[in-house]
C-alpha atoms as one frame of an Amber mdcrd trajectory, in Angstrom:
protein
 -36.232 -12.558  54.801 -38.526 -13.777  52.002 -37.116 -14.116  48.492 -38.915
 -11.179  46.843 -38.147  -8.765  49.675 -34.536 -10.000  49.906 -33.928  -9.443
  46.189 -35.692  -6.087  45.895 -34.401  -4.580  49.147 -30.780  -5.659  48.624
 -30.744  -5.398  44.824 -29.382  -8.919  44.328 -30.269 -11.834  42.075 -31.558
 -15.287  42.966 -28.055 -16.768  43.394 -27.275 -14.632  46.467 -28.349 -16.287
  49.738 -26.809 -13.871  52.252 -25.365 -10.384  52.262 -23.620  -8.081  54.689
 -24.372  -4.367  54.452 -22.471  -2.284  56.983 -23.066  -3.860  60.365 -26.204
  -5.737  59.243 -26.477  -9.314  57.948 -29.358 -10.370  55.715 -30.057 -14.048
  55.007 -32.570 -15.421  52.557 -35.379 -17.264  54.340 -34.798 -20.422  52.267
 -31.056 -20.680  52.963 -29.967 -24.326  53.090 -26.779 -23.442  54.996 -27.904
 -20.803  57.486 -25.044 -21.224  59.980 -22.374 -21.260  57.307 -23.920 -18.192
  55.649 -23.990 -16.360  58.978 -20.346 -17.217  59.712 -19.242 -16.045  56.275
 -21.213 -12.794  56.352 -20.334 -12.270  60.018 -16.673 -12.248  59.033 -17.427
  -9.528  56.490 -19.256  -7.572  59.183 -16.362  -7.868  61.644 -13.982  -6.684
  58.941 -16.290  -3.750  58.225 -16.471  -2.843  61.918 -12.658  -3.019  62.180
 -12.135  -1.060  58.914 -10.376  -4.013  57.252 -10.250  -3.511  53.494 -10.585
   0.263  53.756  -7.822   2.653  52.651  -6.029   0.227  50.361  -5.986  -2.955
  52.447  -6.165  -6.058  50.302  -9.690  -7.291  49.622  -8.149 -10.446  48.061
  -6.590 -11.288  51.426  -9.862 -10.638  53.207 -11.840 -12.829  50.805  -9.388
 -15.710  51.207  -9.555 -15.301  54.984 -13.352 -15.604  54.812 -13.075 -18.787
  52.742 -10.545 -20.250  55.194 -12.728 -19.433  58.216 -15.841 -20.807  56.545
 -14.051 -24.051  55.578 -12.802 -24.491  59.150 -16.290 -23.875  60.528 -17.790
 -26.494  58.209 -15.002 -28.967  59.012 -15.598 -28.538  62.740 -19.346 -29.090
  62.252 -18.714 -32.330  60.328 -16.303 -33.639  63.004 -18.738 -32.887  65.829
 -21.342 -35.149  64.184 -19.037 -38.186  64.271
């Protein structure tokens, strides 16, 4: 999605490169880390679809889980290039 449309449609600023809204993932056209962005936002989408974080579940735990999964994904990508 182009920058202007991405920002106006999603109501975000220039620092946001990807966003999950419900079961949709939006990624800025100029993303320098497309796969990593998709993995991170995809985790949010899976949590949304499984109602994780709704009705009092910890969003702190969910955010840390996303960071952990994203770090593992990036680590695996680096190792596969060796």
